[in-house]
KETI-904093 format. One line per field, with one value per residue: x, y, z of N, C-alpha, C in turn. Coordinates in Angstrom, 3 decimals, always signed. Example, Ala and Ser with C-alpha at 12.3 -4.5 7.8 and 13.67 -1.06 7.14 Angstrom:
nc1 [+13.190	+12.850]
nc2 [-5.690	-2.250]
nc3 [+7.800	+7.080]
cac1 [+12.300	+13.670]
cac2 [-4.500	-1.060]
cac3 [+7.800	+7.140]
cc1 [+13.200	+12.900]
cc2 [-3.300	+0.030]
cc3 [+7.800	+7.870]
! end
This chain:
nc1 [+62.560	+63.375	+63.827	+64.320	+62.607	+62.309	+61.105	+59.358	+58.707	+59.890	+59.390	+61.254	+62.713	+65.653	+67.740	+70.181	+73.330	+75.648	+75.368	+72.949	+69.436	+66.490	+63.161	+59.938	+56.672	+53.248	+50.438	+48.669	+49.891	+52.465	+55.647	+55.578	+54.525	+56.572	+57.585	+58.278	+60.315	+62.235	+62.865	+64.007	+66.064	+67.762	+69.869	+71.853	+72.095	+71.764	+68.870	+66.366	+63.275	+60.766	+58.397	+56.464	+55.825	+53.213	+52.083	+51.844	+53.757	+54.832	+54.991	+53.862	+51.750	+51.281	+53.298	+54.264	+53.579	+55.285	+57.604	+58.434	+60.682	+62.721	+62.540	+63.211	+65.933	+66.900	+66.619	+68.658	+70.902	+70.828	+71.372	+73.871	+74.362	+75.659	+74.819	+72.004	+70.082	+66.674	+63.477	+60.201	+56.544	+53.998	+52.890	+55.200	+57.150	+57.245	+58.134	+60.760	+61.702	+61.594	+63.619	+65.826	+65.963	+66.451	+68.596	+70.858	+73.242	+72.784	+71.335	+71.636	+70.223	+66.837	+63.788	+60.650	+57.421	+54.411	+53.660	+52.560	+52.481	+50.772	+47.228	+44.835	+42.125	+39.579	+40.160	+41.377	+39.186	+37.678	+39.265	+39.255	+36.561	+36.481	+38.346	+36.946	+35.151	+36.319	+35.624	+33.228	+32.634	+32.699	+31.296	+31.759	+34.498	+34.744	+33.543	+35.289	+37.674	+36.889	+36.347	+38.770	+40.549	+39.525	+40.153	+42.892	+43.165	+43.159	+42.348	+39.204	+39.161	+41.614	+44.722	+46.024	+43.825	+42.137	+43.917	+44.177	+41.631	+41.388	+43.102	+41.790	+40.585	+42.493	+42.907	+43.137	+40.793	+39.975	+42.432	+44.056	+42.701	+43.214	+45.987	+46.083	+45.042	+47.177	+49.134	+47.995	+48.072	+50.691	+52.869	+55.216	+56.471	+58.453	+60.499	+61.165	+62.244	+64.958	+66.119	+68.859	+69.706	+70.078	+67.048	+64.502	+61.290	+58.537	+55.594	+52.423	+50.630	+47.859	+46.963	+44.448	+44.397	+46.425	+46.928	+48.256	+49.345	+50.612	+52.885	+54.208	+54.728	+56.459	+58.670	+59.378	+60.189	+62.485	+65.877	+67.875	+66.521	+64.807	+62.337	+59.714	+57.067	+54.943	+52.871	+50.956	+50.295	+48.759	+48.333	+50.078	+52.682	+54.916	+53.830	+52.059	+53.409	+56.143	+58.542	+59.014	+59.213	+61.407	+63.471	+63.429	+64.404	+66.916	+68.112	+68.320	+69.762	+73.099	+75.505	+75.566	+77.930	+80.294	+80.325	+82.079	+81.068	+78.434	+78.804	+77.733]
nc2 [+87.843	+88.219	+86.963	+87.325	+85.527	+84.772	+87.382	+87.367	+88.014	+86.123	+84.697	+83.887	+82.449	+82.575	+81.132	+80.538	+78.650	+76.613	+73.254	+73.135	+72.949	+72.667	+73.458	+72.677	+73.430	+72.195	+72.007	+75.009	+75.842	+77.586	+79.117	+79.592	+77.356	+75.794	+76.631	+75.375	+73.688	+75.543	+76.785	+74.571	+73.500	+75.527	+76.114	+74.407	+74.008	+75.517	+76.805	+77.024	+78.193	+78.229	+80.121	+78.709	+79.323	+81.668	+81.072	+82.134	+84.845	+85.027	+85.862	+84.810	+83.126	+82.356	+80.607	+77.269	+74.226	+72.092	+73.394	+74.257	+73.173	+74.423	+76.958	+76.452	+75.705	+78.117	+79.713	+78.428	+79.179	+81.890	+82.144	+81.202	+78.493	+75.352	+72.684	+71.049	+69.519	+68.473	+68.928	+68.043	+68.387	+66.539	+68.061	+69.643	+67.781	+66.485	+68.458	+68.648	+66.003	+66.301	+68.260	+66.737	+64.788	+66.123	+67.830	+66.368	+66.885	+69.007	+68.215	+66.872	+65.113	+63.795	+64.305	+63.077	+63.798	+62.208	+61.883	+61.624	+60.121	+59.200	+58.381	+55.761	+55.186	+55.446	+56.824	+59.129	+60.202	+60.806	+62.791	+64.830	+65.516	+66.601	+68.814	+70.335	+71.739	+74.083	+75.846	+76.785	+79.171	+80.923	+79.305	+76.726	+76.740	+76.591	+74.099	+72.394	+72.755	+71.772	+68.976	+68.202	+68.545	+66.653	+64.257	+64.474	+63.809	+65.698	+66.989	+68.539	+70.386	+71.284	+73.317	+73.426	+72.911	+75.197	+77.258	+76.600	+77.027	+79.662	+80.664	+80.471	+82.910	+84.220	+82.504	+81.607	+80.075	+79.096	+79.369	+77.541	+75.254	+75.047	+74.647	+72.293	+70.656	+70.660	+69.491	+66.817	+66.144	+65.816	+63.355	+61.822	+59.469	+58.050	+59.880	+60.025	+57.584	+57.943	+59.296	+59.630	+60.517	+60.034	+59.080	+59.620	+58.447	+59.667	+58.757	+59.513	+57.487	+57.656	+59.272	+59.972	+61.172	+60.762	+57.769	+54.601	+53.027	+54.771	+55.557	+53.091	+52.793	+54.795	+54.025	+51.687	+52.735	+54.447	+54.057	+54.298	+54.333	+54.895	+54.321	+55.544	+55.142	+57.105	+56.390	+57.556	+59.937	+62.113	+63.806	+65.811	+65.538	+67.025	+69.134	+67.966	+66.186	+67.268	+66.702	+63.923	+63.958	+65.515	+63.964	+61.905	+63.141	+63.872	+61.368	+60.466	+62.313	+63.130	+64.107	+67.533	+69.739	+72.135	+75.528	+78.390	+81.479	+83.356	+86.401	+89.866]
nc3 [-80.000	-83.421	-86.871	-90.445	-92.869	-96.135	-96.431	-94.303	-90.834	-88.402	-85.253	-82.291	-79.296	-77.303	-75.171	-72.566	-72.768	-74.642	-76.020	-78.594	-78.412	-79.802	-79.831	-81.175	-81.722	-81.720	-84.036	-84.197	-81.827	-80.013	-79.255	-76.563	-75.405	-74.564	-72.077	-69.521	-70.463	-71.344	-68.907	-67.495	-69.130	-69.854	-68.204	-68.828	-71.484	-74.758	-75.427	-77.750	-78.839	-81.281	-82.933	-85.305	-88.814	-89.203	-86.671	-83.130	-82.621	-85.151	-88.613	-91.900	-92.942	-95.506	-96.130	-97.108	-95.574	-96.205	-96.595	-94.025	-92.739	-93.991	-92.885	-90.204	-90.690	-91.626	-89.350	-87.770	-89.258	-89.012	-86.377	-86.170	-85.730	-86.046	-85.665	-84.024	-81.663	-81.994	-80.867	-81.185	-81.066	-82.430	-85.200	-85.168	-84.634	-87.128	-88.751	-87.567	-88.309	-90.962	-91.383	-90.548	-92.399	-94.804	-94.358	-92.998	-91.552	-89.953	-87.767	-84.689	-83.189	-82.720	-81.219	-81.152	-80.373	-79.756	-82.563	-86.005	-89.180	-91.113	-91.235	-90.560	-93.002	-91.613	-89.211	-90.390	-91.584	-89.333	-88.253	-90.129	-89.962	-87.389	-87.656	-89.635	-88.068	-87.505	-89.460	-88.862	-87.502	-84.213	-82.455	-83.566	-83.251	-80.590	-80.142	-81.502	-80.102	-77.532	-78.090	-79.141	-76.944	-75.230	-76.642	-76.419	-73.928	-71.787	-68.824	-68.008	-65.926	-65.703	-65.694	-68.077	-69.906	-69.437	-70.250	-72.949	-73.886	-73.542	-75.432	-77.846	-78.606	-80.171	-82.192	-85.536	-87.125	-89.830	-91.184	-89.652	-90.251	-93.030	-92.952	-91.683	-93.636	-95.462	-94.012	-93.715	-96.402	-96.931	-97.539	-95.825	-95.458	-97.055	-97.044	-94.339	-93.909	-94.602	-92.474	-90.384	-87.979	-84.460	-82.917	-80.717	-79.848	-78.206	-76.690	-75.376	-73.177	-72.776	-74.915	-77.156	-79.520	-81.425	-82.708	-81.386	-83.351	-85.052	-83.701	-83.677	-86.394	-87.012	-85.479	-86.803	-89.266	-88.888	-88.719	-86.580	-83.725	-80.744	-78.174	-75.881	-73.669	-71.938	-69.681	-68.095	-69.279	-71.661	-74.816	-74.401	-72.967	-72.089	-70.703	-68.991	-67.424	-66.622	-65.311	-65.669	-68.485	-68.921	-67.807	-69.587	-71.918	-71.000	-70.510	-72.924	-74.710	-75.384	-72.885	-72.166	-73.752	-72.655	-73.943	-75.343	-73.986	-75.422	-77.126	-77.516]
cac1 [+63.523	+62.870	+64.648	+63.572	+62.628	+61.490	+60.411	+58.478	+59.284	+59.719	+59.782	+61.912	+63.320	+66.962	+68.179	+71.209	+74.564	+76.017	+74.804	+71.688	+68.235	+65.449	+61.768	+58.960	+55.302	+52.251	+49.482	+47.995	+50.555	+53.492	+56.868	+55.346	+54.162	+57.793	+58.114	+58.885	+61.547	+63.083	+63.318	+64.732	+67.294	+68.566	+71.040	+72.887	+72.087	+71.202	+67.461	+65.687	+61.869	+60.343	+57.014	+56.577	+55.158	+51.698	+51.797	+52.256	+54.154	+55.459	+54.277	+54.063	+50.653	+51.364	+54.379	+53.771	+54.067	+56.470	+58.843	+58.822	+62.049	+63.668	+62.468	+64.045	+67.386	+67.188	+66.920	+69.992	+71.833	+70.725	+71.999	+75.256	+74.483	+75.879	+74.071	+71.175	+68.973	+65.384	+62.351	+58.953	+55.247	+53.118	+53.349	+56.552	+58.023	+57.313	+59.104	+62.094	+62.079	+61.904	+64.974	+66.873	+66.044	+66.991	+69.897	+71.317	+74.405	+72.328	+70.487	+72.379	+69.231	+65.440	+62.831	+59.328	+56.464	+53.094	+53.740	+51.990	+52.875	+49.460	+46.261	+43.884	+40.924	+38.550	+40.847	+41.587	+37.794	+37.162	+40.084	+38.705	+35.308	+36.924	+38.905	+36.030	+34.366	+37.031	+35.045	+31.976	+32.652	+33.175	+30.693	+32.507	+35.900	+34.656	+33.232	+36.632	+38.748	+36.463	+36.525	+40.200	+41.174	+38.986	+40.895	+44.226	+43.167	+43.431	+41.104	+38.447	+39.362	+43.106	+45.260	+46.218	+42.530	+41.845	+44.805	+43.885	+40.327	+41.561	+43.807	+40.848	+40.343	+43.451	+43.186	+42.531	+40.317	+40.057	+43.881	+44.488	+41.997	+43.915	+47.195	+45.819	+44.899	+48.548	+49.880	+47.439	+48.447	+52.136	+53.215	+56.639	+57.091	+59.742	+61.588	+61.548	+63.142	+66.241	+66.658	+69.894	+69.907	+69.411	+65.709	+63.726	+59.870	+57.808	+54.173	+51.541	+49.828	+46.460	+46.667	+43.532	+44.404	+47.432	+46.784	+49.417	+49.990	+51.490	+54.124	+54.893	+55.115	+57.739	+59.644	+59.789	+60.876	+63.701	+66.857	+68.442	+65.327	+64.334	+60.986	+59.330	+55.631	+54.597	+51.586	+50.011	+50.160	+48.046	+48.950	+51.070	+53.449	+55.918	+53.014	+51.352	+54.466	+57.403	+59.716	+59.301	+59.582	+62.867	+64.295	+63.532	+65.257	+68.303	+68.623	+68.549	+70.640	+74.462	+75.672	+75.852	+79.299	+80.449	+80.815	+82.425	+79.873	+78.176	+78.962	+76.988]
cac2 [+88.051	+87.892	+86.971	+87.346	+84.394	+85.126	+88.529	+87.336	+88.108	+84.852	+84.922	+82.788	+82.743	+81.988	+81.145	+79.669	+78.457	+75.275	+72.590	+73.631	+72.127	+73.429	+73.001	+73.031	+73.310	+71.515	+72.746	+75.977	+76.239	+78.552	+78.960	+79.647	+76.054	+75.081	+77.368	+74.458	+73.262	+76.663	+76.929	+73.543	+73.185	+76.718	+76.130	+73.484	+73.910	+76.647	+76.381	+77.841	+77.912	+78.897	+80.263	+78.302	+80.338	+81.905	+80.836	+83.014	+86.192	+84.840	+85.996	+83.640	+82.185	+81.827	+79.636	+75.967	+73.315	+71.345	+74.276	+74.716	+72.767	+75.504	+78.037	+76.046	+75.787	+79.583	+80.219	+77.947	+79.922	+83.260	+82.061	+80.665	+77.114	+74.311	+71.417	+71.160	+68.545	+69.095	+68.180	+68.564	+67.835	+66.271	+68.665	+70.077	+66.612	+66.221	+69.429	+68.278	+64.939	+66.833	+68.773	+65.688	+63.974	+66.993	+68.447	+65.560	+67.397	+69.998	+67.641	+65.919	+64.134	+64.218	+63.841	+63.213	+63.567	+62.014	+62.207	+60.712	+60.367	+59.075	+57.793	+54.861	+55.845	+55.855	+57.906	+60.269	+60.826	+61.484	+63.973	+65.844	+65.933	+67.431	+70.153	+71.072	+72.618	+75.417	+76.693	+77.097	+80.373	+80.809	+78.092	+75.635	+76.713	+75.986	+72.572	+71.778	+72.688	+70.844	+67.624	+68.048	+68.401	+65.385	+63.226	+64.644	+63.310	+66.774	+67.080	+69.811	+71.261	+71.524	+74.657	+73.225	+73.063	+76.591	+78.014	+76.242	+77.625	+81.127	+80.982	+80.475	+84.323	+84.676	+81.294	+81.830	+78.821	+78.802	+79.069	+76.301	+74.212	+74.927	+74.210	+70.926	+69.956	+70.591	+68.361	+65.543	+65.798	+65.566	+61.998	+61.969	+58.196	+57.791	+60.806	+59.630	+56.374	+58.364	+59.931	+58.765	+61.057	+59.303	+59.552	+59.210	+58.723	+59.745	+58.615	+59.455	+56.287	+58.040	+60.008	+59.466	+61.936	+60.139	+56.301	+53.818	+52.431	+55.837	+55.447	+51.846	+52.969	+55.660	+53.150	+50.857	+53.524	+55.163	+53.020	+54.660	+54.843	+54.223	+54.825	+55.470	+55.500	+57.763	+55.799	+58.394	+61.135	+62.197	+64.281	+66.958	+65.082	+68.083	+69.964	+67.097	+65.453	+67.848	+66.070	+62.651	+64.375	+66.102	+62.834	+61.127	+63.800	+63.889	+60.117	+60.174	+63.283	+63.039	+65.176	+68.764	+70.209	+73.537	+76.307	+79.704	+82.326	+84.201	+87.980	+90.708]
cac3 [-80.994	-84.778	-88.008	-91.651	-93.833	-97.307	-96.117	-93.162	-89.543	-87.655	-83.858	-81.604	-78.027	-77.260	-73.664	-72.175	-73.470	-74.866	-77.106	-78.904	-78.260	-80.433	-79.584	-82.157	-81.168	-82.553	-84.837	-83.411	-80.633	-80.176	-78.517	-75.073	-74.926	-74.004	-70.955	-68.611	-70.965	-71.233	-67.527	-67.099	-69.846	-70.146	-67.214	-69.271	-72.950	-75.387	-75.698	-78.714	-79.068	-82.438	-83.380	-86.680	-89.557	-88.954	-85.318	-82.157	-83.132	-86.485	-89.858	-92.844	-93.239	-96.965	-96.308	-97.078	-94.534	-96.730	-96.482	-92.746	-92.360	-94.493	-91.900	-89.180	-91.081	-91.688	-87.952	-87.310	-90.030	-88.421	-84.991	-86.327	-85.055	-87.119	-85.376	-82.988	-81.258	-82.254	-80.168	-81.733	-80.805	-83.604	-86.505	-84.939	-84.886	-88.486	-89.217	-87.210	-89.034	-92.352	-91.423	-90.291	-93.630	-95.921	-93.869	-91.867	-90.823	-89.014	-86.687	-83.948	-82.606	-82.851	-80.178	-81.757	-79.360	-80.259	-83.897	-86.930	-90.609	-91.858	-90.466	-91.324	-93.530	-90.560	-88.350	-91.180	-91.798	-88.098	-87.953	-90.908	-89.417	-86.275	-88.070	-90.397	-87.180	-87.447	-90.527	-88.433	-86.667	-82.912	-81.817	-84.079	-82.794	-79.198	-80.183	-81.972	-78.872	-76.438	-78.445	-79.343	-75.746	-74.703	-77.211	-75.969	-72.526	-70.985	-67.945	-68.155	-64.816	-65.584	-66.232	-69.580	-70.522	-69.395	-71.130	-74.372	-74.320	-73.570	-76.665	-78.931	-78.977	-81.232	-83.153	-86.865	-87.409	-91.285	-91.524	-89.083	-91.053	-94.356	-92.757	-91.388	-94.932	-96.025	-93.193	-94.079	-97.871	-97.028	-97.186	-95.469	-95.004	-97.768	-96.576	-92.965	-94.033	-94.843	-91.347	-89.738	-86.709	-83.386	-82.667	-79.575	-79.895	-76.942	-76.687	-74.153	-73.175	-72.807	-76.013	-77.968	-80.769	-82.261	-82.346	-81.082	-84.564	-85.610	-82.963	-84.092	-87.749	-87.014	-84.908	-87.884	-90.420	-88.627	-88.300	-85.236	-83.099	-79.509	-77.834	-74.511	-73.503	-70.605	-69.649	-67.403	-69.997	-72.984	-75.972	-74.108	-71.827	-71.607	-69.775	-68.013	-66.540	-67.152	-64.737	-66.440	-69.784	-68.820	-67.564	-70.834	-72.867	-70.458	-70.662	-74.452	-75.243	-74.760	-71.918	-72.834	-73.713	-72.471	-75.094	-74.991	-73.818	-76.552	-76.846	-78.513]
cc1 [+62.906	+64.080	+63.719	+63.720	+61.765	+60.651	+59.429	+59.198	+58.852	+60.233	+60.252	+62.380	+64.645	+67.510	+69.302	+72.453	+74.815	+75.517	+73.314	+70.534	+67.086	+64.100	+60.716	+57.532	+54.455	+51.283	+48.625	+48.716	+51.545	+54.675	+56.654	+54.957	+55.360	+58.360	+58.762	+60.258	+62.599	+63.655	+64.298	+66.088	+68.207	+69.808	+72.209	+72.972	+71.644	+69.813	+66.795	+64.288	+61.373	+58.852	+57.020	+55.640	+53.664	+51.310	+52.405	+52.558	+54.767	+54.480	+54.515	+52.972	+50.598	+52.460	+53.777	+54.291	+55.300	+57.748	+59.219	+60.193	+63.087	+63.754	+63.279	+65.577	+67.702	+67.369	+68.307	+71.079	+71.941	+71.490	+73.421	+75.551	+74.520	+75.051	+73.237	+70.346	+67.706	+64.348	+61.042	+57.694	+54.481	+53.546	+54.761	+57.547	+58.221	+58.164	+60.517	+62.571	+62.367	+63.313	+66.010	+67.002	+66.786	+68.340	+70.466	+72.426	+73.977	+71.604	+71.273	+71.433	+67.763	+64.649	+61.413	+58.302	+55.040	+52.909	+53.017	+52.413	+51.609	+48.479	+45.401	+42.748	+39.918	+39.016	+41.026	+40.255	+37.390	+38.050	+39.664	+37.423	+35.564	+37.369	+37.962	+35.122	+35.039	+36.420	+33.641	+31.752	+32.961	+32.545	+31.443	+33.852	+35.843	+34.484	+34.497	+37.465	+38.225	+36.601	+37.949	+40.878	+40.765	+39.879	+42.344	+44.318	+43.576	+42.182	+40.501	+38.697	+40.889	+43.591	+45.489	+44.944	+42.029	+42.581	+44.480	+42.553	+40.479	+42.255	+42.979	+40.524	+41.212	+43.629	+42.379	+42.115	+40.364	+41.495	+44.430	+43.965	+42.773	+45.254	+47.133	+45.649	+46.319	+49.302	+49.419	+47.855	+49.956	+52.513	+54.693	+57.287	+58.494	+60.822	+62.025	+62.498	+64.677	+66.836	+67.684	+70.308	+69.449	+68.091	+65.073	+62.237	+59.261	+56.295	+53.457	+50.616	+48.347	+46.080	+45.660	+43.543	+45.346	+47.362	+48.169	+50.162	+50.868	+52.847	+55.008	+55.413	+56.464	+58.895	+60.250	+60.594	+62.175	+64.776	+67.460	+67.371	+65.113	+63.002	+60.630	+57.865	+55.477	+53.194	+50.614	+49.637	+49.230	+48.893	+50.076	+51.899	+54.402	+55.144	+52.391	+52.272	+55.926	+58.663	+60.053	+59.816	+61.110	+63.802	+64.458	+64.393	+66.680	+68.877	+68.937	+69.703	+72.020	+74.651	+76.168	+77.358	+79.320	+80.864	+81.224	+81.158	+79.663	+78.424	+78.110	+75.593]
cc2 [+87.595	+87.759	+86.950	+86.093	+84.702	+86.378	+88.464	+87.312	+86.880	+85.011	+83.648	+83.295	+81.974	+82.179	+80.145	+79.486	+77.016	+74.610	+72.931	+72.653	+72.950	+72.727	+73.514	+72.557	+72.532	+72.475	+73.663	+76.375	+77.419	+78.407	+78.922	+78.363	+75.303	+75.785	+76.541	+74.020	+74.263	+76.809	+75.861	+73.360	+74.311	+76.756	+75.228	+73.379	+75.325	+76.206	+77.456	+77.266	+78.777	+78.954	+79.862	+79.315	+80.421	+81.710	+81.876	+84.446	+86.157	+85.202	+84.752	+82.647	+81.750	+80.833	+78.223	+75.098	+72.437	+72.099	+74.660	+74.263	+73.719	+76.720	+77.705	+76.178	+77.308	+80.146	+79.731	+78.748	+81.333	+83.303	+81.594	+79.298	+76.065	+73.057	+71.642	+69.875	+69.269	+68.191	+68.854	+67.787	+67.646	+67.028	+69.097	+68.950	+66.285	+67.266	+69.100	+67.022	+65.366	+67.428	+67.757	+64.914	+64.873	+67.590	+67.674	+66.104	+68.441	+69.497	+66.597	+64.816	+64.752	+63.518	+64.078	+62.839	+63.412	+62.449	+61.176	+61.140	+60.128	+58.394	+56.735	+55.695	+56.365	+56.849	+59.211	+60.996	+61.530	+62.678	+65.130	+66.471	+66.893	+68.882	+70.930	+72.070	+74.021	+76.368	+77.151	+78.261	+80.038	+79.610	+76.779	+75.553	+76.155	+74.512	+71.830	+71.657	+71.765	+69.304	+67.230	+67.684	+67.032	+64.201	+63.273	+64.057	+64.430	+67.036	+68.553	+70.836	+71.632	+72.932	+74.615	+73.498	+74.530	+77.428	+77.838	+77.001	+79.065	+81.585	+81.028	+81.886	+84.716	+83.582	+81.684	+80.417	+78.432	+78.576	+77.793	+75.064	+73.981	+74.365	+72.615	+70.055	+69.770	+69.398	+66.990	+65.134	+65.411	+64.173	+61.932	+60.510	+57.812	+58.595	+60.397	+58.373	+56.732	+59.041	+59.052	+59.386	+60.147	+59.937	+58.895	+59.598	+58.654	+59.724	+58.764	+58.375	+56.575	+58.886	+59.343	+60.153	+61.237	+58.586	+55.647	+53.349	+53.499	+55.745	+54.282	+52.019	+53.778	+54.825	+52.197	+51.421	+54.047	+54.181	+53.110	+55.189	+54.124	+54.878	+54.729	+55.855	+55.997	+57.443	+56.718	+59.697	+60.962	+62.827	+65.241	+66.570	+66.099	+69.006	+69.152	+66.503	+65.981	+67.147	+64.803	+62.936	+64.758	+64.966	+61.994	+61.754	+63.775	+62.462	+59.844	+61.135	+62.962	+64.224	+66.434	+69.201	+71.680	+74.257	+77.667	+80.549	+83.217	+85.678	+88.635	+90.413]
cc3 [-82.394	-85.785	-89.180	-92.326	-95.031	-97.063	-95.007	-91.807	-88.736	-86.255	-83.163	-80.250	-78.043	-75.864	-73.507	-73.105	-73.668	-76.060	-77.335	-78.825	-78.677	-80.263	-80.582	-81.717	-82.186	-83.278	-83.866	-82.094	-80.924	-79.164	-76.998	-74.507	-74.234	-72.798	-69.914	-69.112	-71.064	-69.887	-67.069	-67.721	-70.076	-69.243	-67.799	-70.760	-73.546	-75.927	-76.564	-78.949	-80.259	-82.614	-84.899	-87.515	-89.397	-87.519	-84.351	-82.780	-84.510	-87.651	-90.751	-93.072	-94.638	-97.152	-96.243	-96.000	-94.958	-96.796	-95.120	-92.234	-92.893	-93.493	-90.700	-89.426	-91.192	-90.325	-87.498	-87.955	-89.324	-87.063	-85.028	-85.698	-86.134	-86.914	-84.157	-82.812	-81.524	-81.512	-80.593	-81.269	-82.061	-84.862	-86.316	-85.106	-86.309	-89.163	-88.838	-88.046	-90.513	-92.465	-91.339	-91.594	-94.705	-95.554	-92.686	-90.985	-89.868	-87.787	-85.900	-83.322	-82.716	-81.775	-80.776	-80.721	-79.986	-81.654	-84.786	-88.307	-91.431	-90.990	-91.297	-91.921	-92.521	-89.756	-89.063	-91.325	-90.523	-87.849	-88.900	-90.427	-88.259	-86.778	-88.861	-89.438	-87.145	-88.558	-90.184	-87.536	-85.237	-82.202	-82.415	-83.485	-81.332	-79.208	-80.624	-80.764	-77.827	-76.805	-78.664	-77.978	-75.045	-75.269	-76.842	-74.531	-71.528	-70.091	-68.020	-67.115	-64.665	-66.050	-67.646	-70.392	-70.528	-70.220	-72.606	-74.800	-74.362	-74.875	-77.890	-79.424	-80.165	-82.275	-84.443	-87.431	-88.841	-91.684	-90.870	-89.939	-92.458	-94.098	-92.397	-92.672	-95.449	-95.265	-93.554	-95.525	-97.937	-96.571	-96.948	-95.240	-95.814	-97.281	-95.224	-92.969	-94.114	-93.609	-90.650	-88.331	-85.657	-83.026	-81.516	-79.918	-78.549	-77.204	-75.448	-74.202	-73.250	-73.957	-76.880	-79.335	-81.802	-81.822	-82.111	-82.317	-85.258	-84.996	-83.485	-85.534	-87.763	-86.420	-86.016	-89.028	-90.139	-88.073	-86.880	-84.274	-81.769	-79.138	-76.451	-74.578	-72.083	-70.417	-69.030	-68.135	-71.230	-74.126	-75.630	-72.855	-71.216	-70.703	-68.659	-67.024	-66.910	-66.543	-65.508	-67.904	-69.863	-68.657	-68.830	-71.716	-72.331	-70.651	-72.086	-75.032	-74.610	-73.932	-72.665	-72.719	-73.433	-73.751	-74.598	-74.918	-74.925	-76.163	-77.848	-78.431]
! end
């Protein structure tokens, strides 16, 4: 399904009934990343997965990262949803926090998975060196993906690793590098201090991409905040250990309330 935002077709999926739970993918990902969560939660909630601008089937490479929250709010308006819980990975978590800060009445809860707001100078330099590989053609893109997956603690013989490498055929490396620059330039720390939605931080204990101090900083900034570390997971716990991930969300979110069935 699609809706229009500033003239761009934005793709999303919409499954189930009841209280809304919206999933936002990370940089370079898409709505399909949340297939396990769609299958698990759609029997008890209304589950929406969005291709953020320029990702997956969505248009909008010219839309700025700092406006992605407006896209999410536009989707909620399109679907007639007043309030939703929002679960995001990394970049997607930052978009969810952006929405919670700017439109607090629309966000019932936030789940932020392996998210960061800023990095130390040495970590930032290393991250730029990694993403600069996306400007070096196909060989650079493969080198970027190989190193990125290793930092994410994704095993080279895993289904996740194989799927990620296959996705490189459609990855726009220079655009991902440009969007990465926007993400790094966006300092959301003061904005995140204003988030009042109940927030759960989930960190993969083996994640080498987002340092542990980023998790601690978010926990200190957000007043109504709890956290959990899934020690056996890396950067993608919703794929690596979906059962534990689902339990963490179920323990955090209030029980889903029944809603009249949608028509039309």
